[in-house]
C-alpha positions, 0 to 999 in steps of 0.5 A: 500500500502506497503511503502519501502525505496529505499536507500544504505546509512546507515545514511539515512536508520537508520533515515528513519526507525525511522518513525516506519511504513516502510514496508522494504528496497530495496537496491543494493550492487552496490550502497553500493559499490559506497557509499564506503562500502567495506564489502558488506556481513557485511552491508547486515547483518547489514541492515537485523537487522534494517529493517522489510523486506530486498529486496536485489539483488541476481545476477548470469549469469544463474538460477543456479548461481542466486539460489546459490547466494540467498542461500549463502546470506541466509547462512550468517544469513538472515531470510528467512521470512524477505528477498526478493531477487531482480532478473532482468527479463530475461529467466534465471531470471524467471527460478530462480524465479520459483526455489526459489519460490518453495523453499519458498523463496520470489522474486522480479523480477525487471527492468520490462519495458513491460507487457509481462515481468511482466506476465512472472514474475507473472507466475513464482510466483514472490512475487513482480513485479517491473516496473521502472517508472522514467526510463521509463518516461525518455525514453518517455514511458507511464509508468503509463499505464504499472503500470495500466496494471500490477495491472489489470493483478494481479487482473484479474488473481488472481496472488499472486503477488504485483506490486511495483512502483519503480524509484520514482523521485518526490512526484507526483509519489507517488500520481500516485502509490496510484491512480493506486492501486499498492501494494507497492512503494519504495521511496528515502529518499529525496522524502519521506521527501517531502511527508508531506510538503505543503505550506498551512500546513506550514503556518497553523502550523506556525500560530497555534504556534504563536497564541498558544504562544501568549496566553501562553507566558508572556512578561518576557519569550521573552524579551532580557537579556539586558535592554537598560536603561540610566539616564536622565542626560546622553547625546543623544550620550550616549543613541545612544551607549546604543541603539547600544549595545543592538540592540534596536531601543529605550532606556528607560530613568530613573530619580533619583529614577530609575523610567521610565520618558521617552523613546528615539527612533531611530525615535526621533534621526532622527527627532532631527538631521533633526532639529538641525544637529549633534550638537544635540548629545551633548544635555542631555536627560533631556533637551528633552520634556520627557513623561512617555511612555506606559509600559507593565508588565513583567507578562502580556500575550504576546497577551496583549502586542501585542495588545498594540503595534498594538493599539499605533502603536509603535515598542517598550515597556518598560517592568516593574515589579511594577515601576522597569524597567526590559527590553524592548519588541520589536515588533520582539519579538512578530513577531518571537515568533512562530519561 
């Protein structure tokens, strides 16, 4: 099934065709004008250089005018082999379709709402017949049944024609197009971007990255540049200032040799304030019952650090290089590593 982009916005057209596998573009000069394009002919030529196949309208009051407009557009420099002219279905439209087809010019007869209209386009030699599914469904009609009938007619009678599913409103329409066996579908970029989305896939990819990075990253790769340390002679208030400045819930306490002799956390602060009220803020850290905390080497794999956090049921770990403190690992560094 050929996948076409349905758009008149140059920015999203350029973005979409970076995918590299779209069959072409269906667009409308009227929509280009609405988007602020003043020189429509120049824009058509620019688009023809970007996309593999350009499907563009050729309008006129009768078959003569339609054919004249198609030839005018070709004379601008459009490649006959890479251009399909979109004509609204009508007696004059199918007459123009037959004339252009006889000249080797491909035609898409669109605005199809009935099987009879589709049949006239097929009989006139249209390369594409294009029912507007979304519009039909808006009016309460069974558009999918019409698509099925068109596909059946092409197959049964051997018309050299492709049924194009258009007026796509949501990803479910693309699933409908696939199931019904249409030959082409033209999709707005907003909808096309949703076709690869799925909640289970998103979760799976996130888990994959998290697991992969846990196995490959080392602790030093994820810790903050700010190392929340404080000398044991400083007050608890000073420790609170350092914790706040670094955005951590803990601070590493160092002795006179700059080696780790303890850790003070926001949980320790709450418990201390409950026992001694705000007067506790003036106490020196060395007055506390300090114990050397569990530490992790900066070169340790992140998965090993995550294991320690889980086993010890703590939220932070001082990170060391030998006996020297080089930072603080927070549980959020582990949780957010896949993002």
